[in-house]
N, C-alpha and C positions, 0 to 999 in steps of 0.2 A: 210347709201352705207357704212363709211369710217371702220365705226369698222368692218365688215365684211372685208373690205380686211387688215386692222392689225390684226383681229384673222387666216385670214388665210395665214399671213406672218408669224406672230408669232408661229400656226401648220409645216408650212414649215419649216420651222429655227430648231424647236427644232427636227423634224421627220431627218434633214439633222447632227444635231451633234447624237444623237445617230448611222447612218452611218461613221457619221468619226470617232466617238469614240466603236466599232465593226471593222472599219480595223484597228484601229492601234493596237486596244486590242486580239482583232482573240476572247473573250470571250461570250458566247449563254449570254441572258436573264436571271436569275433563284428567284427564288423565296427568301424569306429569308430560310425560313424555311424547305425548301428543300425534300417537301413532305411528302407522306402516307410512303415512302421508308425509309424516316429518324425515325418514329416510331413503326417500324418495322413488316407494317401490307403489305401483298403482293395484296392483290387486297381488292375491296372496296369495295366489297360485301362479307356474312358471309357465303353464299347459300351451305350447304353443294356440289350439285351437279351445274358445270356451265348450263351457259343456253340453247338451243338449237345451236344459231348464233350459239357459239365458238363450242363447237362438232363438228359443222357441217366445221369452219374453221384450230382445232384442226384435225378432219378426212382427210381436204381437204392438210391438210401439212405431216398426219403421212404416206397417197399417195405416195404424190411428195416426201420425203425423200423417201418409198422401190423403187422409179422408180428411186430415183441418182444411189443408190445403188445395182443395175439388171444394171442400166448403168459402176457404175467405174464395178464392179465386169465381164459384157462382153468385157470390155474394149478391144485390140487387142495389144494396145502401156504396 
């Protein structure tokens, strides 16, 4: 039981140290390599066409943009 308590206190201290570090530096945790963007790769897959879910998201976003443009156009102010 003492091992469990010791491990719990250790992890709690690490989380507390990371929280204090974040509050002091205001930097987010980041990897060392910079991810795919550092390699010049825009997306993870090299598919010539996006998947259905992404197409739906893009269509939804385009419809939203059209609505916002229409709203701005018809705005009284």
